[in-house]
N, C-alpha and C positions, 0 to 999 in steps of 0.2 A: 435511432437508438433502440437497441433491443428492449423488449418489455419483460421485466423480471417477474417470475412467478410470485404470487402473494405469500406462499409458504416458503420460507427461507430458513436456513440453518440458524440456530440461536446461539448466542454467546453469553457466558456468565459475566454480568456487569462487574463483579468484584475482581474476577480474573483479568478482564479487559483493563480495568483501572490500574491494577498492579503491573500489567504488561506495558502499558503506555508509560507509566512513571518509571518503571525499571529500564526500559529502552532509552528513555530520555536521560536517565542517570548515566548510562554507558556512554552516550554521546557527549554529555557534559564533561565526563572524565577525560575523554579523548581530546576534546577541543581545548581543555585547560592546558594541555601540554604542547599545543601547536605553536610553532614559531611564526613570525610575520612572513617569512619566505614560503612556509607551507600553506598559510592562508591565501597566498597569492597564486598558488598552483591552479592550472586549469582543471576543469572537470569534464565529464562526458555529457554535461547538460548545456550544450551550446556554448555561449560565451560566459557562463557563470564561472567564477573562481570558487575556491573552497570557502572563502569568506561569504560569498553570496549563497552558497549551498547551505552553510550553517545558519545564515539569517533566514533562509526559507524554511528550514526545519523548525525554527522558532515560530515563524509565521503560521505554519500549518497547525501548531498547537494553540496559538493565540486566537485562531479562528473560533475556538470554543467560546472564548470570552466575547468576541465580536458577535457571534450568533446569539448568545445569551442576552446581549444588550439590545436585541431587536424584539419587537412585540412577538409574543408566542403565537404561532399559527393556530387557526381554529381547529384544524384536524390534520392528521397524518395523511399525506397524499403520495408518499414514496416508500420504497423498501430499501434495505441496505444494498441489494444487488443492482439498484438503479445507479448507485454512485460511481462505480468504475467507468461507466459509459458517459458520464457527465464531466469528467475531470479536465478535458481539453477545451471546454467552452470559453474560459476566461484566461487563456494562456498569456495574452499580451498584458492584461491588467496585473496578473500574478508576477510577471517578469518585472514590470515597473515597480510594483510594491516591494518586491524582494530587493531590488537595487537600492531603493530608498531606505529600507531597513538596514542594509549593510552599511550605508553611509551614516545613518543616525546612531548606530551602535558599534563604535570602534572596539569597545571592550566586550567581546562576545561571551566571555566567562560570566560577567555580571548579567548580561542580557539573558542567557539561558538559565541562570540561577533564578532570576525574576520570573521567567516563563514557568519554570517548574513549581515555584512557590504559589503563583497565582492559579495555575491549573489545579493543583491539589486542593486549594481553598474552594474553587468553583465546584469541583466534583464532590466535596464534602457538603456544599451548600444546596445543590440542586439535585432533585431526584432523577434517576435514569429515564423516567417516563416524560420528562419535560421536553416538549417539542421545540425543535430548532428549524429555522429557515436555512436551508443549505442549497448548494448549486444543483443538487439532484431533486430537491423538493423538501417537504416538511418531514423530518425524521426525529425519532426520539434521541435524546442525548446518549443513551446507552449504545444505540446503533452508530451514531456519529462518532463515538469514541473508538469503535472498531476501525473506522476509516482513518482515524489518527494513528492507530497502530500500523496500518498499512503504509501511510506516509512515512512514519519513522523507520520502518524496516527497509523500505525501498531506498530512502535517502541515506540510511546508515551504510548500505551496500555501495551507494555512490561515493560516500566519503572514503570508505576503504579502498575503492578503486582509484581514487584521486591522489591519495597521500601514500607514497611508498613507505613501507616499514610499520604502518599502523594496522591494527586489526581490531576494530571495535566489535565486541561480542554482541550476539543477538539474544535477547530475552526469548526463552523457549515459547512462552505463551504468545508473544507478539509475532514470532516467526510462524507459529502454527495458524494463528488467525489470518495472517496475510496470505499464506499458502491456500487456505480454505476459501477465503473470499474470492481470490483470483481463479481458483479451480471452479467454483460455483458460477462465476461470471462466464466462464467458457461454456458451461452447460446451458446458460441462458442464451448466449449468443448463437450456439449451435445445438439446439435441442434435439434429442434423439437417444438411441440406445445401442448404436452399432459399434461405438468405440469406447474403450475404457481408458481413462487417463489416471495413472497412479503416481502420486507424489509422496512416497513413504517418508516418515511415518504419519503424515498429517492428513492426507486427502486421497480419495478415490471418487471419480465422477464418471457418469455415463453421458455421452454426447454424440452428436452427428447423426443425421437421418440415415436410415437404412435398416436392414434386418436386425432385430434385437435378439441377443442371446439370453438364455434363461438359466443355463447351468454349465459347469465346466469352464475351461479357459476360453475367453472371448476371442473372436477371430481377429480383432483389431485392438492392439494394445500400445499405449504410449507410456513410458516410464522415465522419470528423471528425479533429481533431488530438489529440495525446496528452493535453494537459491537460484539454480538454473531455471526452474519454473518461473520464479518471480521475475528474473531477467527477461525471459521469453515473453511473459505476459505484459511487461511494461516497455518493451522495445529496446531494452539494453543489450539483447542478444538476438541475432537473427536465427530463425529456425534452421536454415541450411548450414549455418556455421556450427550450431549446436550438434547437428547430425555429423558433420565432418569431424568435429572434435570429440565425438563419442560421449557427449554430455547428456544425450537423450537417446533412448532406444525406441524404435517405432516399427511395429510389424503389422502387416495387413494392408489391404488396398485402401482402407478408409482411415489410415493412421497418419496421413500427412496433414498436420495442423498449420502449415505455412500460410495458407490463405486466411486463416482465422486470427492470426497473431500480428501485432500485439493487441491486447484487449484495452489497454489504457496507455497513455503516454504523458 
C-alpha cells in the first residue's frame, strides 16, 4: 500500500457535513420512487442488485455509528489519503454484510430515513477531532466523513448507471471532495512532477517520476471531467476505453495512466 504524505489537503468539516447529508438526501429522494422491478435490476458491482447497492450506501454511512461505538484510539496513526488504498481489504465481509442488510430492510425508504436521522444526530454530538478506528487506521471523524462523501458519490454514479431513466444529482461539494481525494491518491501512488493531471474545476495534481517542469505548459498532461476521473480511479471505466471514447485527453510520453489505475475498487 502506498504511504501517504503526512501533509494532505484539508477539508472544511461544516462543508463536508453538508455535502454528505445533501448527497444522501438526493439518494433518498431517488430511492423513494423506485419500483420493485427497478430494485431488482443488476448493477455493475458484481452480483449486487439495485436493492443491495442501496443497502450498501446505507451501510457506508452507518459505519460512522459503528466506529463511534468502539473505544477511541489513543492516537491518530493514519491520514485521509491512506484510506483509498485500504478499501479492498474486507471485500468478502462487506459483501456478506450488504446482502444481510438488504434482507433485513425490505423498506429501503424507511431504512435510509433512519440512517440520515441517526447520522445527523451523531455529527451534532461528536466533535470532528474525535478519533475513529477505521480500516485505514485511526482517523479523526472529520476526515472519515470525507471518505463517506466519496462512498456516496461513487455509489450514486453506480445507481444512475443501473436504473434507466433516473439521474440522481450530485451535491457539488461532495463531487469536489471525491474528485480531490482520488486525484491526491494518484499523486501518492505515483509521486513525481513530470505529469499534470487536470480535473476541472476541482483538482490539478502533479505526479509520475521524471523531469519536473517549473513554468509554462507541462510536457505531459492528462485532462478529464470529474465523473470520468472518478470512474477511472474506481475501476468503473478502463483507461483504454476512456481514451477510445475521447472521455480523457492525454499528451506526452508520460501521460499514460493505464498502469496506475484503478486506485481503489
